[in-house]
KOLVO-288787 format. One record per residue: residue in one letter; x, y, z of N, C-alpha, C, O in turn; residue number from 0. Coordinates in pm, whole numbers. Example, Ala and Ser with C-alpha at 12.3 -4.5 7.8 and 13.67 -1.06 7.14 Angstrom:
<'A', <1319, -569, 780>, <1230, -450, 780>, <1320, -330, 780>, <1424, -332, 846>, 0>
<'S', <1285, -225, 708>, <1367, -106, 714>, <1290, 3, 787>, <1341, 114, 804>, 1>
END
This chain:
<'M', <2617, 364, 1460>, <2502, 308, 1388>, <2547, 250, 1254>, <2611, 318, 1174>, 0>
<'T', <2513, 125, 1232>, <2554, 58, 1108>, <2443, 70, 1005>, <2327, 43, 1036>, 1>
<'T', <2477, 109, 886>, <2379, 120, 779>, <2409, 20, 671>, <2524, -16, 647>, 2>
<'T', <2305, -25, 607>, <2321, -117, 495>, <2356, -39, 370>, <2282, 52, 333>, 3>
<'P', <2468, -70, 304>, <2505, 5, 184>, <2399, -6, 77>, <2341, -112, 55>, 4>
<'R', <2375, 106, 12>, <2275, 107, -94>, <2335, 52, -221>, <2445, 91, -260>, 5>
<'S', <2264, -39, -285>, <2315, -98, -407>, <2298, -1, -523>, <2227, 99, -513>, 6>
<'S', <2366, -33, -633>, <2355, 53, -752>, <2216, 50, -811>, <2182, 133, -895>, 7>
<'S', <2134, -47, -766>, <1998, -58, -818>, <1907, 51, -764>, <1801, 79, -821>, 8>
<'G', <1948, 114, -653>, <1863, 214, -590>, <1787, 160, -472>, <1718, 236, -404>, 9>
<'Y', <1797, 30, -444>, <1732, -29, -328>, <1833, -43, -215>, <1954, -50, -239>, 10>
<'W', <1783, -48, -91>, <1869, -53, 27>, <1907, -197, 63>, <1896, -237, 178>, 11>
<'Y', <1951, -270, -34>, <2007, -402, -9>, <2089, -439, -131>, <2067, -389, -241>, 12>
<'A', <2184, -527, -108>, <2277, -563, -215>, <2223, -682, -293>, <2143, -761, -243>, 13>
<'A', <2268, -693, -417>, <2231, -808, -498>, <2288, -934, -435>, <2394, -930, -372>, 14>
<'D', <2220, -1047, -453>, <2264, -1171, -390>, <2345, -1258, -485>, <2377, -1373, -451>, 15>
<'G', <2379, -1207, -601>, <2461, -1283, -694>, <2381, -1358, -799>, <2436, -1399, -900>, 16>
<'A', <2252, -1377, -776>, <2168, -1448, -873>, <2131, -1353, -986>, <2101, -1237, -963>, 17>
<'H', <2133, -1404, -1109>, <2097, -1322, -1225>, <2005, -1400, -1317>, <2047, -1502, -1371>, 18>
<'P', <1883, -1356, -1336>, <1822, -1245, -1262>, <1784, -1289, -1121>, <1752, -1405, -1097>, 19>
<'G', <1788, -1193, -1029>, <1758, -1221, -890>, <1653, -1127, -835>, <1586, -1057, -910>, 20>
<'P', <1640, -1124, -702>, <1537, -1039, -641>, <1547, -892, -677>, <1446, -827, -700>, 21>
<'V', <1670, -839, -683>, <1686, -697, -714>, <1638, -667, -855>, <1572, -566, -879>, 22>
<'E', <1671, -755, -949>, <1626, -733, -1087>, <1474, -741, -1097>, <1412, -667, -1173>, 23>
<'V', <1413, -832, -1020>, <1267, -843, -1020>, <1206, -712, -969>, <1111, -661, -1029>, 24>
<'L', <1260, -659, -858>, <1206, -536, -802>, <1232, -416, -892>, <1150, -324, -899>, 25>
<'E', <1346, -416, -962>, <1373, -309, -1059>, <1271, -313, -1172>, <1222, -208, -1214>, 26>
<'A', <1237, -433, -1221>, <1137, -444, -1327>, <1001, -399, -1278>, <925, -335, -1351>, 27>
<'L', <969, -432, -1152>, <841, -389, -1095>, <838, -238, -1080>, <735, -176, -1107>, 28>
<'R', <948, -180, -1039>, <953, -35, -1025>, <940, 33, -1161>, <875, 137, -1173>, 29>
<'A', <1002, -24, -1264>, <991, 32, -1399>, <846, 29, -1446>, <798, 123, -1509>, 30>
<'Y', <775, -82, -1416>, <633, -89, -1454>, <552, 17, -1379>, <468, 83, -1439>, 31>
<'R', <577, 33, -1251>, <502, 134, -1174>, <525, 273, -1232>, <432, 353, -1242>, 32>
<'G', <650, 301, -1270>, <679, 431, -1330>, <605, 451, -1461>, <551, 558, -1488>, 33>
<'A', <602, 346, -1543>, <531, 355, -1672>, <382, 374, -1650>, <317, 449, -1723>, 34>
<'E', <326, 307, -1548>, <183, 321, -1521>, <151, 461, -1468>, <47, 518, -1502>, 35>
<'Q', <240, 517, -1387>, <219, 654, -1338>, <220, 753, -1453>, <140, 846, -1457>, 36>
<'D', <312, 732, -1548>, <315, 818, -1666>, <187, 804, -1747>, <134, 903, -1798>, 37>
<'L', <136, 682, -1757>, <11, 658, -1829>, <-104, 733, -1763>, <-185, 796, -1831>, 38>
<'R', <-112, 726, -1631>, <-220, 795, -1559>, <-212, 946, -1582>, <-315, 1012, -1599>, 39>
<'R', <-90, 998, -1581>, <-73, 1143, -1605>, <-119, 1179, -1745>, <-191, 1277, -1763>, 40>
<'R', <-79, 1100, -1845>, <-120, 1128, -1983>, <-272, 1115, -1999>, <-334, 1191, -2073>, 41>
<'T', <-331, 1017, -1929>, <-476, 999, -1936>, <-548, 1120, -1880>, <-645, 1168, -1939>, 42>
<'R', <-502, 1170, -1764>, <-565, 1288, -1705>, <-555, 1407, -1797>, <-651, 1483, -1814>, 43>
<'E', <-437, 1424, -1859>, <-419, 1536, -1949>, <-507, 1522, -2073>, <-566, 1619, -2119>, 44>
<'S', <-515, 1400, -2128>, <-594, 1377, -2248>, <-743, 1401, -2223>, <-813, 1455, -2309>, 45>
<'M', <-790, 1359, -2104>, <-932, 1372, -2073>, <-963, 1504, -2004>, <-1080, 1534, -1977>, 46>
<'G', <-861, 1583, -1975>, <-882, 1713, -1910>, <-943, 1701, -1772>, <-1030, 1780, -1736>, 47>
<'M', <-896, 1604, -1695>, <-953, 1577, -1562>, <-844, 1575, -1456>, <-725, 1559, -1485>, 48>
<'G', <-888, 1593, -1331>, <-799, 1576, -1219>, <-789, 1429, -1182>, <-862, 1345, -1234>, 49>
<'E', <-696, 1399, -1091>, <-672, 1260, -1053>, <-795, 1195, -992>, <-828, 1081, -1026>, 50>
<'K', <-865, 1265, -902>, <-984, 1209, -837>, <-1097, 1187, -937>, <-1173, 1091, -925>, 51>
<'D', <-1108, 1276, -1036>, <-1213, 1261, -1137>, <-1193, 1132, -1216>, <-1288, 1056, -1237>, 52>
<'V', <-1070, 1107, -1261>, <-1040, 986, -1338>, <-1060, 863, -1251>, <-1114, 762, -1297>, 53>
<'L', <-1017, 872, -1125>, <-1034, 758, -1034>, <-1181, 728, -1010>, <-1221, 612, -1001>, 54>
<'A', <-1262, 833, -998>, <-1406, 815, -979>, <-1466, 741, -1099>, <-1547, 649, -1081>, 55>
<'L', <-1428, 780, -1221>, <-1479, 712, -1340>, <-1437, 566, -1340>, <-1516, 478, -1377>, 56>
<'R', <-1315, 539, -1298>, <-1269, 400, -1292>, <-1356, 319, -1197>, <-1397, 208, -1231>, 57>
<'Y', <-1384, 371, -1078>, <-1467, 299, -983>, <-1608, 279, -1036>, <-1668, 174, -1016>, 58>
<'L', <-1662, 380, -1104>, <-1797, 368, -1160>, <-1803, 262, -1268>, <-1900, 186, -1276>, 59>
<'M', <-1700, 254, -1352>, <-1699, 154, -1458>, <-1679, 14, -1402>, <-1736, -82, -1454>, 60>
<'E', <-1599, 2, -1296>, <-1582, -127, -1231>, <-1715, -174, -1171>, <-1751, -291, -1183>, 61>
<'A', <-1788, -81, -1106>, <-1916, -116, -1048>, <-2015, -157, -1156>, <-2094, -249, -1136>, 62>
<'D', <-2011, -88, -1269>, <-2100, -121, -1380>, <-2073, -261, -1432>, <-2166, -338, -1457>, 63>
<'R', <-1944, -296, -1448>, <-1909, -430, -1495>, <-1953, -537, -1395>, <-1993, -647, -1435>, 64>
<'A', <-1945, -505, -1266>, <-1984, -601, -1163>, <-2134, -605, -1140>, <-2183, -690, -1065>, 65>
<'G', <-2209, -512, -1203>, <-2353, -506, -1183>, <-2392, -457, -1044>, <-2498, -493, -993>, 66>
<'E', <-2307, -376, -983>, <-2332, -326, -848>, <-2362, -176, -854>, <-2285, -101, -914>, 67>
<'P', <-2471, -131, -792>, <-2500, 12, -792>, <-2398, 88, -707>, <-2357, 41, -601>, 68>
<'M', <-2358, 205, -755>, <-2263, 290, -683>, <-2335, 416, -635>, <-2378, 498, -716>, 69>
<'T', <-2346, 431, -504>, <-2409, 549, -447>, <-2303, 657, -424>, <-2184, 626, -418>, 70>
<'P', <-2345, 782, -409>, <-2247, 886, -377>, <-2169, 855, -249>, <-2049, 882, -241>, 71>
<'R', <-2236, 799, -150>, <-2169, 767, -25>, <-2062, 660, -45>, <-1951, 670, 9>, 72>
<'A', <-2096, 556, -123>, <-1999, 450, -148>, <-1880, 503, -227>, <-1765, 466, -201>, 73>
<'L', <-1907, 591, -322>, <-1798, 648, -401>, <-1709, 735, -314>, <-1587, 733, -329>, 74>
<'A', <-1768, 812, -224>, <-1689, 895, -133>, <-1596, 808, -50>, <-1481, 845, -26>, 75>
<'G', <-1646, 693, -5>, <-1563, 602, 74>, <-1446, 549, -6>, <-1335, 539, 46>, 76>
<'K', <-1469, 514, -132>, <-1361, 463, -216>, <-1257, 571, -245>, <-1137, 543, -249>, 77>
<'L', <-1304, 694, -264>, <-1213, 803, -296>, <-1145, 861, -171>, <-1043, 928, -181>, 78>
<'G', <-1203, 834, -54>, <-1147, 887, 69>, <-1165, 1037, 83>, <-1077, 1107, 134>, 79>
<'I', <-1281, 1088, 36>, <-1307, 1231, 45>, <-1443, 1253, 112>, <-1521, 1159, 129>, 80>
<'S', <-1470, 1376, 151>, <-1593, 1408, 222>, <-1713, 1405, 128>, <-1698, 1405, 6>, 81>
<'S', <-1832, 1404, 187>, <-1953, 1406, 106>, <-1965, 1536, 27>, <-2013, 1537, -86>, 82>
<'A', <-1921, 1647, 88>, <-1926, 1775, 18>, <-1833, 1774, -103>, <-1869, 1822, -211>, 83>
<'S', <-1712, 1720, -85>, <-1617, 1712, -196>, <-1669, 1618, -305>, <-1649, 1642, -424>, 84>
<'T', <-1736, 1510, -262>, <-1793, 1416, -360>, <-1903, 1482, -442>, <-1912, 1463, -563>, 85>
<'T', <-1987, 1561, -375>, <-2094, 1632, -447>, <-2035, 1726, -551>, <-2083, 1733, -664>, 86>
<'A', <-1931, 1800, -512>, <-1866, 1892, -606>, <-1805, 1816, -723>, <-1816, 1860, -838>, 87>
<'L', <-1742, 1703, -695>, <-1681, 1621, -801>, <-1789, 1569, -896>, <-1772, 1575, -1017>, 88>
<'L', <-1899, 1519, -840>, <-2006, 1465, -925>, <-2073, 1575, -1007>, <-2109, 1553, -1123>, 89>
<'D', <-2091, 1692, -948>, <-2147, 1804, -1024>, <-2057, 1837, -1143>, <-2105, 1863, -1253>, 90>
<'R', <-1928, 1837, -1119>, <-1832, 1868, -1225>, <-1838, 1762, -1336>, <-1839, 1797, -1455>, 91>
<'L', <-1842, 1634, -1298>, <-1847, 1527, -1398>, <-1981, 1524, -1471>, <-1988, 1485, -1587>, 92>
<'A', <-2088, 1564, -1401>, <-2219, 1569, -1467>, <-2222, 1681, -1570>, <-2276, 1664, -1680>, 93>
<'R', <-2165, 1795, -1536>, <-2161, 1907, -1632>, <-2081, 1872, -1756>, <-2114, 1917, -1866>, 94>
<'S', <-1977, 1793, -1740>, <-1894, 1757, -1855>, <-1951, 1637, -1932>, <-1896, 1597, -2034>, 95>
<'G', <-2063, 1581, -1883>, <-2127, 1471, -1952>, <-2068, 1335, -1925>, <-2096, 1240, -1998>, 96>
<'H', <-1985, 1322, -1820>, <-1918, 1195, -1792>, <-1999, 1103, -1701>, <-1980, 981, -1705>, 97>
<'I', <-2088, 1158, -1619>, <-2167, 1074, -1529>, <-2313, 1119, -1531>, <-2345, 1229, -1575>, 98>
<'A', <-2399, 1031, -1482>, <-2541, 1064, -1468>, <-2590, 1012, -1334>, <-2544, 908, -1286>, 99>
<'R', <-2682, 1083, -1274>, <-2746, 1039, -1150>, <-2879, 973, -1185>, <-2957, 1027, -1263>, 100>
<'R', <-2903, 857, -1126>, <-3026, 784, -1154>, <-3087, 733, -1024>, <-3017, 717, -925>, 101>
<'P', <-3218, 706, -1024>, <-3281, 652, -903>, <-3220, 517, -866>, <-3188, 436, -954>, 102>
<'H', <-3205, 493, -736>, <-3153, 364, -690>, <-3256, 256, -722>, <-3376, 278, -704>, 103>
<'P', <-3213, 139, -769>, <-3311, 35, -809>, <-3392, -23, -694>, <-3501, -75, -716>, 104>
<'T', <-3340, -15, -571>, <-3412, -75, -458>, <-3438, 21, -343>, <-3518, -9, -254>, 105>
<'D', <-3372, 136, -343>, <-3387, 232, -233>, <-3430, 366, -292>, <-3350, 438, -351>, 106>
<'R', <-3558, 399, -275>, <-3610, 522, -336>, <-3554, 649, -272>, <-3566, 758, -328>, 107>
<'R', <-3492, 634, -155>, <-3434, 751, -88>, <-3294, 784, -141>, <-3238, 888, -107>, 108>
<'S', <-3239, 696, -223>, <-3100, 712, -266>, <-3089, 723, -417>, <-3184, 694, -491>, 109>
<'L', <-2973, 765, -462>, <-2941, 773, -604>, <-2821, 682, -632>, <-2744, 649, -543>, 110>
<'V', <-2808, 645, -758>, <-2687, 576, -802>, <-2619, 662, -907>, <-2684, 738, -979>, 111>
<'I', <-2489, 648, -915>, <-2408, 724, -1011>, <-2358, 627, -1116>, <-2306, 520, -1083>, 112>
<'V', <-2372, 663, -1242>, <-2326, 577, -1351>, <-2241, 660, -1447>, <-2265, 779, -1468>, 113>
<'A', <-2143, 593, -1506>, <-2066, 656, -1612>, <-2149, 652, -1740>, <-2213, 551, -1769>, 114>
<'T', <-2148, 759, -1815>, <-2228, 766, -1938>, <-2160, 688, -2050>, <-2043, 653, -2042>, 115>
<'E', <-2236, 663, -2154>, <-2180, 598, -2272>, <-2066, 681, -2331>, <-1968, 626, -2383>, 116>
<'A', <-2080, 813, -2323>, <-1973, 900, -2374>, <-1844, 875, -2298>, <-1736, 875, -2357>, 117>
<'S', <-1854, 855, -2166>, <-1736, 826, -2085>, <-1671, 695, -2127>, <-1550, 686, -2144>, 118>
<'H', <-1755, 592, -2142>, <-1703, 461, -2185>, <-1632, 474, -2320>, <-1525, 417, -2340>, 119>
<'G', <-1692, 548, -2410>, <-1630, 565, -2541>, <-1499, 640, -2533>, <-1404, 607, -2604>, 120>
<'E', <-1493, 742, -2448>, <-1370, 819, -2434>, <-1258, 734, -2375>, <-1143, 743, -2418>, 121>
<'V', <-1293, 652, -2276>, <-1192, 565, -2215>, <-1143, 462, -2316>, <-1023, 434, -2324>, 122>
<'R', <-1236, 405, -2393>, <-1194, 307, -2495>, <-1102, 371, -2597>, <-1003, 311, -2638>, 123>
<'A', <-1134, 494, -2639>, <-1051, 563, -2738>, <-914, 596, -2681>, <-814, 592, -2753>, 124>
<'T', <-909, 629, -2550>, <-783, 669, -2488>, <-697, 550, -2450>, <-575, 553, -2466>, 125>
<'L', <-760, 443, -2398>, <-684, 334, -2338>, <-706, 198, -2405>, <-641, 100, -2369>, 126>
<'G', <-795, 191, -2502>, <-830, 62, -2560>, <-712, -17, -2614>, <-697, -134, -2582>, 127>
<'S', <-627, 46, -2695>, <-516, -27, -2755>, <-415, -70, -2649>, <-356, -178, -2659>, 128>
<'M', <-395, 14, -2547>, <-303, -23, -2440>, <-357, -142, -2362>, <-281, -233, -2329>, 129>
<'H', <-488, -144, -2333>, <-547, -257, -2262>, <-531, -386, -2343>, <-507, -492, -2287>, 130>
<'E', <-545, -376, -2475>, <-528, -494, -2560>, <-385, -546, -2553>, <-364, -667, -2548>, 131>
<'R', <-286, -457, -2553>, <-146, -499, -2544>, <-118, -565, -2408>, <-45, -664, -2401>, 132>
<'M', <-174, -509, -2301>, <-154, -566, -2169>, <-217, -705, -2160>, <-158, -797, -2105>, 133>
<'H', <-339, -719, -2215>, <-406, -849, -2213>, <-328, -951, -2294>, <-317, -1067, -2254>, 134>
<'A', <-274, -908, -2407>, <-196, -1000, -2491>, <-72, -1049, -2417>, <-37, -1166, -2427>, 135>
<'A', <-6, -960, -2344>, <113, -999, -2268>, <77, -1100, -2160>, <148, -1198, -2140>, 136>
<'A', <-35, -1076, -2090>, <-78, -1169, -1985>, <-122, -1302, -2044>, <-101, -1408, -1984>, 137>
<'A', <-183, -1298, -2162>, <-233, -1421, -2225>, <-120, -1513, -2269>, <-141, -1633, -2286>, 138>
<'R', <0, -1458, -2286>, <114, -1542, -2326>, <169, -1626, -2211>, <249, -1716, -2235>, 139>
<'L', <128, -1598, -2088>, <173, -1677, -1974>, <106, -1814, -1974>, <-12, -1826, -2008>, 140>
<'T', <181, -1917, -1936>, <119, -2047, -1914>, <40, -2040, -1783>, <62, -1949, -1704>, 141>
<'P', <-51, -2134, -1759>, <-123, -2133, -1630>, <-29, -2136, -1510>, <-56, -2072, -1409>, 142>
<'E', <81, -2210, -1521>, <177, -2216, -1410>, <246, -2082, -1391>, <263, -2037, -1277>, 143>
<'Q', <286, -2017, -1500>, <348, -1885, -1490>, <251, -1783, -1434>, <288, -1700, -1351>, 144>
<'A', <125, -1790, -1480>, <25, -1696, -1431>, <5, -1712, -1280>, <-7, -1613, -1208>, 145>
<'A', <1, -1838, -1232>, <-16, -1863, -1089>, <101, -1805, -1010>, <82, -1749, -902>, 146>
<'T', <223, -1817, -1063>, <341, -1763, -996>, <336, -1611, -990>, <364, -1551, -887>, 147>
<'V', <299, -1548, -1102>, <291, -1402, -1106>, <184, -1351, -1010>, <207, -1255, -936>, 148>
<'I', <68, -1416, -1009>, <-41, -1373, -921>, <1, -1385, -775>, <-21, -1292, -697>, 149>
<'A', <63, -1498, -738>, <107, -1516, -599>, <211, -1411, -561>, <206, -1358, -450>, 150>
<'F', <305, -1381, -651>, <407, -1280, -623>, <345, -1143, -603>, <379, -1072, -508>, 151>
<'L', <254, -1104, -692>, <192, -972, -682>, <105, -962, -557>, <97, -855, -496>, 152>
<'Q', <39, -1070, -518>, <-40, -1069, -395>, <52, -1047, -274>, <19, -971, -184>, 153>
<'E', <166, -1115, -275>, <259, -1099, -162>, <320, -960, -160>, <341, -904, -53>, 154>
<'M', <349, -903, -277>, <401, -766, -283>, <296, -667, -235>, <329, -569, -168>, 155>
<'T', <169, -691, -270>, <61, -605, -222>, <56, -606, -71>, <43, -500, -8>, 156>
<'A', <66, -725, -11>, <65, -735, 135>, <188, -667, 195>, <179, -607, 302>, 157>
<'A', <302, -675, 126>, <426, -619, 181>, <422, -468, 194>, <484, -412, 285>, 158>
<'V', <350, -399, 104>, <348, -253, 108>, <235, -198, 193>, <226, -76, 210>, 159>
<'H', <148, -284, 247>, <45, -240, 339>, <101, -245, 480>, <132, -353, 530>, 160>
<'P', <115, -130, 548>, <184, -128, 677>, <115, -208, 787>, <182, -249, 882>, 161>
<'H', <-15, -231, 778>, <-86, -299, 885>, <-115, -445, 854>, <-184, -513, 929>, 162>
<'E', <-60, -493, 742>, <-81, -633, 708>, <21, -720, 781>, <133, -676, 805>, 163>
<'T', <-18, -842, 816>, <77, -941, 865>, <128, -1019, 746>, <49, -1083, 676>, 164>
<'H', <258, -1014, 722>, <315, -1076, 604>, <333, -1225, 628>, <370, -1264, 739>, 165>
<'P', <308, -1308, 529>, <314, -1452, 547>, <444, -1501, 607>, <444, -1585, 696>, 166>
<'H', <559, -1448, 558>, <688, -1497, 606>, <715, -1450, 747>, <788, -1516, 821>, 167>
<'E', <659, -1334, 787>, <674, -1290, 925>, <597, -1381, 1017>, <642, -1410, 1128>, 168>
<'E', <478, -1427, 972>, <403, -1522, 1051>, <482, -1651, 1069>, <485, -1707, 1178>, 169>
<'D', <545, -1697, 960>, <619, -1822, 967>, <737, -1812, 1062>, <770, -1909, 1130>, 170>
<'S', <801, -1693, 1069>, <921, -1680, 1150>, <889, -1675, 1298>, <977, -1704, 1380>, 171>
<'T', <766, -1640, 1336>, <731, -1629, 1477>, <646, -1745, 1525>, <630, -1763, 1646>, 172>
<'A', <591, -1823, 1433>, <504, -1933, 1472>, <587, -2052, 1516>, <700, -2068, 1469>, 173>
<'P', <535, -2139, 1606>, <606, -2261, 1645>, <630, -2348, 1524>, <548, -2354, 1433>, 174>
<'H', <746, -2416, 1524>, <778, -2501, 1410>, <692, -2626, 1414>, <692, -2701, 1512>, 175>
<'S', <620, -2648, 1308>, <537, -2766, 1295>, <524, -2797, 1149>, <554, -2711, 1066>, 176>
<'P', <480, -2918, 1112>, <469, -2951, 969>, <385, -2854, 892>, <407, -2835, 772>, 177>
<'S', <286, -2789, 956>, <197, -2699, 883>, <261, -2566, 854>, <203, -2487, 780>, 178>
<'H', <385, -2537, 909>, <451, -2409, 887>, <579, -2425, 806>, <659, -2331, 800>, 179>
<'H', <600, -2541, 744>, <725, -2561, 671>, <730, -2484, 542>, <839, -2450, 496>, 180>
<'S', <617, -2454, 481>, <618, -2386, 352>, <507, -2284, 348>, <407, -2295, 420>, 181>
<'H', <526, -2186, 263>, <427, -2079, 245>, <331, -2117, 135>, <374, -2151, 24>, 182>
<'D', <205, -2113, 162>, <101, -2146, 64>, <57, -2019, -5>, <-8, -1936, 58>, 183>
<'P', <90, -1999, -134>, <52, -1876, -203>, <-97, -1850, -200>, <-140, -1735, -207>, 184>
<'S', <-178, -1955, -189>, <-323, -1934, -190>, <-370, -1864, -64>, <-484, -1816, -59>, 185>
<'A', <-283, -1857, 41>, <-323, -1790, 164>, <-299, -1641, 158>, <-335, -1569, 251>, 186>
<'A', <-240, -1592, 49>, <-215, -1449, 36>, <-347, -1375, 23>, <-446, -1434, -20>, 187>
<'P', <-349, -1243, 60>, <-474, -1166, 51>, <-527, -1163, -91>, <-447, -1161, -185>, 188>
<'P', <-658, -1163, -110>, <-714, -1157, -245>, <-668, -1033, -318>, <-656, -926, -259>, 189>
<'R', <-642, -1048, -445>, <-598, -934, -525>, <-715, -843, -554>, <-824, -889, -586>, 190>
<'T', <-691, -715, -543>, <-793, -616, -578>, <-784, -589, -727>, <-679, -552, -778>, 191>
<'H', <-895, -606, -794>, <-897, -582, -938>, <-884, -431, -966>, <-950, -348, -903>, 192>
<'S', <-798, -400, -1059>, <-785, -261, -1099>, <-744, -256, -1246>, <-683, -349, -1298>, 193>
<'A', <-778, -149, -1309>, <-741, -128, -1447>, <-647, -12, -1454>, <-655, 81, -1374>, 194>
<'A', <-556, -17, -1551>, <-465, 97, -1570>, <-542, 209, -1634>, <-569, 208, -1754>, 195>
<'M', <-578, 307, -1553>, <-659, 418, -1604>, <-628, 541, -1521>, <-685, 647, -1546>, 196>
END
């Protein structure tokens, strides 16, 4: 059995000689992921919450920004946990003053879950300056650079999803025709909005 030698970068492929090249790009991406994981850990410790609790607040704040009501059932689906576990999580966040249950605006049989003003204030105090630094870094990109970064991140997102069909795999198996000569970044899956929290 032949194995591919592991490069000094820690990835299972060798550098191609370009500097910076693909390996350096992936190393930078891995360094960012590590920094974000550390941030999430510090955030949980600072707010005294578990991982699911912080993630629930993130989803609630995203729904609030989008003007979409978040029901307990919808939140359970996003978190990938049972209704019983969701109820326990919401009870815990309600006791700590982080969420409130309110009547659904259109369905009287249902409730919506909202993050309280105290939660928003705590998140701003914990992450506000970091979000400003991240926004400033992104704002320094030209429109062309931003388009390249977005297309790359969309393709990387597709690459790590095991059930996705990757654009280049489609190109390699499709009949050769003028419509398959190049990869159109706009055909990549839509990016899921997320905040570092």
